[in-house]
N, CA and C atoms as an extended XYZ file, in Angstrom:
318
Properties=species:S:1:pos:R:3:atomname:S:1:resname:S:1:resid:I:1 pbc="F F F"
N         7.766      -20.854        1.179 N   MET     1
C         8.636      -19.786        0.762 CA  MET     1
C        10.008      -19.953        1.397 C   MET     1
N        10.995      -19.519        0.690 N   ARG     2
C        12.358      -19.678        1.189 CA  ARG     2
C        12.632      -18.864        2.449 C   ARG     2
N        11.969      -17.742        2.603 N   ASN     3
C        12.229      -16.908        3.778 CA  ASN     3
C        11.282      -17.216        4.939 C   ASN     3
N        10.423      -18.209        4.767 N   HIS     4
C         9.507      -18.688        5.809 CA  HIS     4
C         8.476      -17.650        6.247 C   HIS     4
N         8.205      -16.677        5.412 N   ILE     5
C         7.147      -15.702        5.694 CA  ILE     5
C         5.896      -16.174        4.970 C   ILE     5
N         4.847      -16.462        5.740 N   ASP     6
C         3.641      -17.005        5.113 CA  ASP     6
C         2.378      -16.198        5.433 C   ASP     6
N         2.560      -15.006        5.994 N   ASN     7
C         1.397      -14.191        6.335 CA  ASN     7
C         1.315      -12.917        5.490 C   ASN     7
N         1.900      -12.948        4.295 N   VAL     8
C         1.915      -11.809        3.385 CA  VAL     8
C         1.489      -12.286        2.008 C   VAL     8
N         0.729      -11.445        1.322 N   THR     9
C         0.323      -11.752       -0.049 CA  THR     9
C         0.854      -10.661       -0.960 C   THR     9
N         1.491      -11.060       -2.057 N   PHE    10
C         1.951      -10.119       -3.073 CA  PHE    10
C         1.182      -10.416       -4.344 C   PHE    10
N         0.650       -9.388       -4.960 N   GLU    11
C        -0.128       -9.549       -6.188 CA  GLU    11
C         0.495       -8.709       -7.288 C   GLU    11
N         0.465       -9.233       -8.499 N   VAL    12
C         0.939       -8.496       -9.661 CA  VAL    12
C        -0.229       -8.343      -10.613 C   VAL    12
N        -0.443       -7.143      -11.101 N   GLY    13
C        -1.532       -6.891      -12.034 CA  GLY    13
C        -2.029       -5.476      -11.868 C   GLY    13
N        -3.042       -5.132      -12.628 N   LYS    14
C        -3.650       -3.809      -12.490 CA  LYS    14
C        -4.331       -3.746      -11.127 C   LYS    14
N        -3.967       -2.746      -10.359 N   ALA    15
C        -4.464       -2.649       -8.984 CA  ALA    15
C        -5.978       -2.640       -8.920 C   ALA    15
N        -6.625       -1.921       -9.855 N   GLU    16
C        -8.088       -1.842       -9.820 CA  GLU    16
C        -8.741       -3.190      -10.116 C   GLU    16
N        -8.049       -4.071      -10.839 N   GLU    17
C        -8.581       -5.417      -11.094 CA  GLU    17
C        -8.308       -6.346       -9.915 C   GLU    17
N        -7.107       -6.257       -9.359 N   VAL    18
C        -6.748       -7.110       -8.220 CA  VAL    18
C        -7.644       -6.803       -7.025 C   VAL    18
N        -7.825       -5.524       -6.703 N   ILE    19
C        -8.633       -5.185       -5.524 CA  ILE    19
C       -10.099       -5.553       -5.732 C   ILE    19
N       -10.563       -5.482       -6.963 N   GLN    20
C       -11.948       -5.892       -7.238 CA  GLN    20
C       -12.117       -7.385       -6.959 C   GLN    20
N       -11.113       -8.169       -7.327 N   ARG    21
C       -11.140       -9.613       -7.047 CA  ARG    21
C       -11.130       -9.852       -5.538 C   ARG    21
N       -10.294       -9.101       -4.818 N   TRP    22
C       -10.253       -9.222       -3.361 CA  TRP    22
C       -11.607       -8.865       -2.764 C   TRP    22
N       -12.188       -7.788       -3.271 N   LYS    23
C       -13.498       -7.342       -2.774 CA  LYS    23
C       -14.551       -8.411       -3.026 C   LYS    23
N       -14.584       -8.945       -4.247 N   ASP    24
C       -15.565       -9.973       -4.596 CA  ASP    24
C       -15.416      -11.219       -3.729 C   ASP    24
N       -14.173      -11.549       -3.355 N   ASN    25
C       -13.907      -12.727       -2.522 CA  ASN    25
C       -13.926      -12.406       -1.030 C   ASN    25
N       -14.255      -11.145       -0.686 N   GLU    26
C       -14.309      -10.691        0.703 CA  GLU    26
C       -13.022      -11.003        1.463 C   GLU    26
N       -11.899      -10.769        0.796 N   LEU    27
C       -10.592      -10.994        1.401 CA  LEU    27
C       -10.325       -9.919        2.453 C   LEU    27
N       -10.036      -10.302        3.686 N   PRO    28
C        -9.720       -9.281        4.691 CA  PRO    28
C        -8.313       -8.726        4.449 C   PRO    28
N        -8.179       -7.417        4.531 N   VAL    29
C        -6.890       -6.756        4.311 CA  VAL    29
C        -6.547       -5.967        5.568 C   VAL    29
N        -5.384       -6.246        6.149 N   ASP    30
C        -4.942       -5.536        7.351 CA  ASP    30
C        -4.230       -4.234        6.998 C   ASP    30
N        -3.288       -4.323        6.071 N   VAL    31
C        -2.516       -3.163        5.625 CA  VAL    31
C        -2.449       -3.221        4.108 C   VAL    31
N        -2.805       -2.139        3.468 N   LEU    32
C        -2.765       -2.051        2.011 CA  LEU    32
C        -1.643       -1.094        1.636 C   LEU    32
N        -0.702       -1.557        0.806 N   MET    33
C         0.389       -0.703        0.343 CA  MET    33
C         0.196       -0.439       -1.135 C   MET    33
N         0.207        0.837       -1.515 N   VAL    34
C         0.010        1.211       -2.912 CA  VAL    34
C         1.150        2.117       -3.372 C   VAL    34
N         1.522        1.969       -4.628 N   ASP    35
C         2.554        2.792       -5.258 CA  ASP    35
C         2.097        3.055       -6.691 C   ASP    35
N         1.109        3.952       -6.847 N   PRO    36
C         0.517        4.159       -8.170 CA  PRO    36
C         1.434        4.944       -9.111 C   PRO    36
N         1.103        4.930      -10.406 N   PRO    37
C         1.834        5.772      -11.355 CA  PRO    37
C         1.519        7.247      -11.098 C   PRO    37
N         2.141        8.129      -11.859 N   ARG    38
C         1.967        9.578      -11.654 CA  ARG    38
C         0.510       10.018      -11.695 C   ARG    38
N        -0.325        9.303      -12.436 N   LYS    39
C        -1.743        9.697      -12.546 CA  LYS    39
C        -2.531        9.400      -11.276 C   LYS    39
N        -1.916        8.708      -10.310 N   GLY    40
C        -2.591        8.415       -9.052 CA  GLY    40
C        -3.452        7.173       -9.125 C   GLY    40
N        -4.247        6.977       -8.095 N   LEU    41
C        -5.104        5.796       -7.999 CA  LEU    41
C        -6.338        5.948       -8.874 C   LEU    41
N        -6.758        4.841       -9.457 N   ASP    42
C        -7.991        4.803      -10.236 CA  ASP    42
C        -9.183        4.962       -9.284 C   ASP    42
N       -10.200        5.687       -9.715 N   LYS    43
C       -11.387        5.924       -8.867 CA  LYS    43
C       -12.029        4.615       -8.431 C   LYS    43
N       -12.066        3.621       -9.326 N   SER    44
C       -12.668        2.334       -8.953 CA  SER    44
C       -11.861        1.651       -7.850 C   SER    44
N       -10.550        1.857       -7.840 N   PHE    45
C        -9.704        1.314       -6.780 CA  PHE    45
C       -10.056        1.971       -5.446 C   PHE    45
N       -10.151        3.290       -5.451 N   ILE    46
C       -10.478        4.022       -4.220 CA  ILE    46
C       -11.855        3.619       -3.702 C   ILE    46
N       -12.811        3.441       -4.592 N   ASP    47
C       -14.150        3.002       -4.177 CA  ASP    47
C       -14.099        1.617       -3.537 C   ASP    47
N       -13.293        0.714       -4.101 N   ALA    48
C       -13.157       -0.633       -3.532 CA  ALA    48
C       -12.499       -0.565       -2.157 C   ALA    48
N       -11.492        0.289       -2.007 N   VAL    49
C       -10.849        0.476       -0.699 CA  VAL    49
C       -11.880        0.973        0.311 C   VAL    49
N       -12.707        1.924       -0.103 N   GLY    50
C       -13.752        2.441        0.779 CA  GLY    50
C       -14.731        1.373        1.213 C   GLY    50
N       -14.993        0.413        0.342 N   TYR    51
C       -15.897       -0.689        0.664 CA  TYR    51
C       -15.213       -1.691        1.604 C   TYR    51
N       -13.950       -2.018        1.309 N   MET    52
C       -13.223       -3.041        2.073 CA  MET    52
C       -12.737       -2.536        3.432 C   MET    52
N       -12.424       -1.245        3.509 N   LYS    53
C       -12.007       -0.586        4.741 CA  LYS    53
C       -10.811       -1.234        5.453 C   LYS    53
N        -9.675       -1.392        4.760 N   PRO    54
C        -8.495       -1.861        5.500 CA  PRO    54
C        -8.117       -0.819        6.553 C   PRO    54
N        -7.725       -1.242        7.753 N   PRO    55
C        -7.451       -0.280        8.819 CA  PRO    55
C        -6.243        0.624        8.555 C   PRO    55
N        -5.290        0.162        7.738 N   LYS    56
C        -4.089        0.955        7.464 CA  LYS    56
C        -3.770        0.924        5.972 C   LYS    56
N        -3.297        2.067        5.476 N   ILE    57
C        -2.841        2.177        4.093 CA  ILE    57
C        -1.481        2.860        4.104 C   ILE    57
N        -0.558        2.330        3.331 N   VAL    58
C         0.729        2.977        3.090 CA  VAL    58
C         0.717        3.396        1.628 C   VAL    58
N         0.816        4.690        1.384 N   TYR    59
C         0.692        5.249        0.034 CA  TYR    59
C         2.044        5.846       -0.363 C   TYR    59
N         2.690        5.256       -1.363 N   VAL    60
C         3.943        5.766       -1.910 CA  VAL    60
C         3.588        6.558       -3.159 C   VAL    60
N         4.022        7.808       -3.224 N   SER    61
C         3.621        8.671       -4.334 CA  SER    61
C         4.815        9.385       -4.954 C   SER    61
N         4.742        9.557       -6.271 N   CYS    62
C         5.754       10.342       -6.984 CA  CYS    62
C         5.159       11.646       -7.509 C   CYS    62
N         3.897       11.931       -7.146 N   ASN    63
C         3.230       13.122       -7.657 CA  ASN    63
C         2.407       13.759       -6.531 C   ASN    63
N         2.881       14.858       -5.958 N   PRO    64
C         2.156       15.489       -4.851 CA  PRO    64
C         0.724       15.889       -5.204 C   PRO    64
N         0.473       16.267       -6.449 N   ALA    65
C        -0.879       16.694       -6.845 CA  ALA    65
C        -1.864       15.532       -6.797 C   ALA    65
N        -1.483       14.379       -7.344 N   THR    66
C        -2.417       13.247       -7.316 CA  THR    66
C        -2.485       12.634       -5.921 C   THR    66
N        -1.411       12.732       -5.153 N   LEU    67
C        -1.467       12.287       -3.759 CA  LEU    67
C        -2.515       13.105       -3.012 C   LEU    67
N        -2.482       14.425       -3.157 N   ALA    68
C        -3.455       15.291       -2.481 CA  ALA    68
C        -4.873       14.953       -2.915 C   ALA    68
N        -5.074       14.754       -4.207 N   ARG    69
C        -6.408       14.395       -4.711 CA  ARG    69
C        -6.882       13.079       -4.093 C   ARG    69
N        -6.007       12.063       -4.111 N   ASP    70
C        -6.395       10.749       -3.600 CA  ASP    70
C        -6.624       10.769       -2.092 C   ASP    70
N        -5.836       11.558       -1.364 N   LEU    71
C        -6.050       11.662        0.083 CA  LEU    71
C        -7.411       12.265        0.393 C   LEU    71
N        -7.847       13.228       -0.407 N   GLN    72
C        -9.192       13.799       -0.219 CA  GLN    72
C       -10.262       12.741       -0.478 C   GLN    72
N       -10.081       11.952       -1.534 N   LEU    73
C       -11.064       10.908       -1.847 CA  LEU    73
C       -11.095        9.844       -0.752 C   LEU    73
N        -9.929        9.476       -0.231 N   LEU    74
C        -9.877        8.481        0.842 CA  LEU    74
C       -10.438        9.046        2.148 C   LEU    74
N       -10.266       10.339        2.376 N   ALA    75
C       -10.821       10.975        3.581 CA  ALA    75
C       -12.337       10.852        3.613 C   ALA    75
N       -12.965       10.860        2.456 N   ALA    76
C       -14.425       10.711        2.390 CA  ALA    76
C       -14.872        9.346        2.908 C   ALA    76
N       -13.958        8.372        2.926 N   PHE    77
C       -14.266        7.038        3.449 CA  PHE    77
C       -13.782        6.868        4.888 C   PHE    77
N       -13.291        7.946        5.508 N   GLY    78
C       -12.891        7.888        6.908 CA  GLY    78
C       -11.401        7.744        7.155 C   GLY    78
N       -10.576        7.890        6.120 N   TYR    79
C        -9.129        7.758        6.294 CA  TYR    79
C        -8.499        9.098        6.642 C   TYR    79
N        -7.499        9.036        7.522 N   THR    80
C        -6.746       10.213        7.928 CA  THR    80
C        -5.272        9.965        7.654 C   THR    80
N        -4.620       10.936        7.025 N   ALA    81
C        -3.173       10.857        6.821 CA  ALA    81
C        -2.497       11.184        8.148 C   ALA    81
N        -1.760       10.233        8.689 N   LYS    82
C        -1.111       10.418        9.987 CA  LYS    82
C         0.280       11.013        9.847 C   LYS    82
N         0.982       10.636        8.796 N   GLU    83
C         2.355       11.102        8.630 CA  GLU    83
C         2.759       10.954        7.171 C   GLU    83
N         3.506       11.938        6.671 N   THR    84
C         4.071       11.866        5.327 CA  THR    84
C         5.563       12.129        5.420 C   THR    84
N         6.329       11.281        4.767 N   GLN    85
C         7.783       11.434        4.749 CA  GLN    85
C         8.249       11.620        3.313 C   GLN    85
N         8.743       12.814        2.953 N   PRO    86
C         9.304       12.980        1.618 CA  PRO    86
C        10.650       12.257        1.522 C   PRO    86
N        10.936       11.736        0.348 N   VAL    87
C        12.184       11.015        0.109 CA  VAL    87
C        12.785       11.545       -1.190 C   VAL    87
N        13.990       12.089       -1.112 N   ASP    88
C        14.663       12.624       -2.294 CA  ASP    88
C        15.470       11.505       -2.951 C   ASP    88
N        14.795       10.740       -3.791 N   MET    89
C        15.444        9.608       -4.449 CA  MET    89
C        16.217       10.029       -5.696 C   MET    89
N        15.942       11.218       -6.179 N   PHE    90
C        16.573       11.699       -7.410 CA  PHE    90
C        17.170       13.081       -7.146 C   PHE    90
N        18.306       13.139       -6.437 N   PRO    91
C        18.890       14.425       -6.059 CA  PRO    91
C        19.126       15.337       -7.268 C   PRO    91
N        18.968       16.625       -7.009 N   GLN    92
C        19.196       17.674       -7.987 CA  GLN    92
C        18.240       17.596       -9.180 C   GLN    92
N        17.050       17.034       -8.928 N   THR    93
C        15.944       17.090       -9.889 CA  THR    93
C        14.725       17.591       -9.126 C   THR    93
N        13.659       17.905       -9.838 N   GLN    94
C        12.438       18.351       -9.166 CA  GLN    94
C        11.596       17.176       -8.668 C   GLN    94
N        12.001       15.954       -8.943 N   HIS    95
C        11.215       14.776       -8.567 CA  HIS    95
C        11.435       14.416       -7.103 C   HIS    95
N        10.331       14.093       -6.448 N   ILE    96
C        10.393       13.668       -5.050 CA  ILE    96
C         9.362       12.571       -4.825 C   ILE    96
N         9.731       11.593       -4.056 N   GLU    97
C         8.804       10.546       -3.640 CA  GLU    97
C         8.316       10.912       -2.244 C   GLU    97
N         7.159       10.410       -1.888 N   SER    98
C         6.683       10.589       -0.517 CA  SER    98
C         5.965        9.320       -0.085 C   SER    98
N         6.052        9.064        1.198 N   ILE    99
C         5.390        7.902        1.784 CA  ILE    99
C         4.432        8.430        2.841 C   ILE    99
N         3.157        8.078        2.696 N   THR   100
C         2.127        8.563        3.613 CA  THR   100
C         1.463        7.385        4.305 C   THR   100
N         1.348        7.473        5.625 N   ALA   101
C         0.644        6.465        6.413 CA  ALA   101
C        -0.760        6.978        6.700 C   ALA   101
N        -1.757        6.165        6.359 N   LEU   102
C        -3.156        6.518        6.610 CA  LEU   102
C        -3.775        5.491        7.545 C   LEU   102
N        -4.679        5.969        8.385 N   THR   103
C        -5.442        5.067        9.241 CA  THR   103
C        -6.924        5.358        9.078 C   THR   103
N        -7.701        4.342        9.333 N   LEU   104
C        -9.154        4.444        9.242 CA  LEU   104
C        -9.711        4.834       10.600 C   LEU   104
N       -10.557        5.854       10.622 N   ALA   105
C       -11.198        6.268       11.871 CA  ALA   105
C       -12.067        5.132       12.385 C   ALA   105
N       -12.108        4.996       13.705 N   LYS   106
C       -12.908        3.906       14.292 CA  LYS   106
C       -14.316        4.341       14.534 C   LYS   106
């Protein structure tokens, strides 16, 4: 790579398909970053995360309702939201992004 960073993997595709491939190949994941559409994470994706148990998740959300739903589903697998930072990327609209850091209980 031109920037000499070789300890990061970037994947393009449907998240629920990519993570299933990672799960099938038993790929270890240290930090998982997700930025789902307004509908939130697919249930099969959350189930795969629960199986793989990455120690940290960074969740970027544009929909507080689906973020809350997904955080509850991830909590069932032992994840705790440590911090959420709202980001007003679209001033003077009702839209807001948020970034949530989750950790897995030991």
